[in-house]
N, C-alpha and C positions, 0 to 999 in steps of 0.2 A: 332298434330295441333288441336287447339280448334275451335269450330264452329265460334266464333267471329274472329279468325285469318283467317279462310277460307273466311269469308265474306269480311274482310278488303283486303285480297290479291286479291279477285275478283273485288274490286272496290266498295264494298257496306259496308263500316264500319257501325257498330251499327245495322246490320241486321242478327245476328246470327240465329235467328229462321227461317229466310228465307232459310238458308243453309239446315237445317234439312228438311223443306218441299220440297225444290227442289230435294234433294237427294232421298226422299221417292217417289216422283212422276216421277222420271226419267225413261224413257223406257230402258235406258242403265244401266246395273248392275254397280253400283259404289262401291268402297271399303269403305263402311260405317264404318267399324271397325277401320279405321285410324283416325277418328274424335272423339275427346274426349271433356269433359267439360273444361271450362276455368281454373278450379283448377287442371287439369291434371288427374282427376279420370274418371273412366268409368261411363257411364250414367245409367247402370243397377244396381239393388241391388246386393251388394257383395255376392258371392256364388251362385247366380242364374245361370241357364243354359246359358242365354244370356251373362251374365258377363264372365263366364268361356270360352264361345266360342270366345268372343272378345279378352280376354286376351290371349288365345291360338294362335289366328291368329296373334296378334301383336308380341308375343314371337317368333313365327316361322320366323318373319321378323327381329328378333334381338332386339326388343324393350325391355327395362328393366323396372321393377317395383320396387319401394321402398315404403313400407307402403301403398300400394294400389294406388300409383300415377305413372303415366307414366313419365319416365325420358327422356326428349328430347335428341336426339343425338347432340353432339357438332359439329358445322360446321362453317367454315369461309365463306362459299358460301352463297349468298343471296338465299332466298326461291324461288324456281320455283314451283308454285302451280300445274301445270300440271304434272310435274315429280314426285312431292311428293305424290299426290293423285292417279295418274293413272300409274306411272312407266314410263320407257323409251318408246319412240315411237316405233311402230312396223316397222320393215324394210323389 
């Protein structure tokens, strides 16, 4: 999910940069690695330690990459922002 998509799903379309700032300032650890650029590439320079870390974390969750771009999973369900970013609720 791109920063703009997160902003739109949260009710703040056209505020992609606000998503990045909010995530960096949050007291709660957020899954930063699940948010990518609008063109589906990672925000770090290819081959950098941060790039490899984000790619590895995404691949552990089953995310696929083709030519350096994240391939979104196919789904017929509407996007549930909380579930997508933070996983299922604790029980």
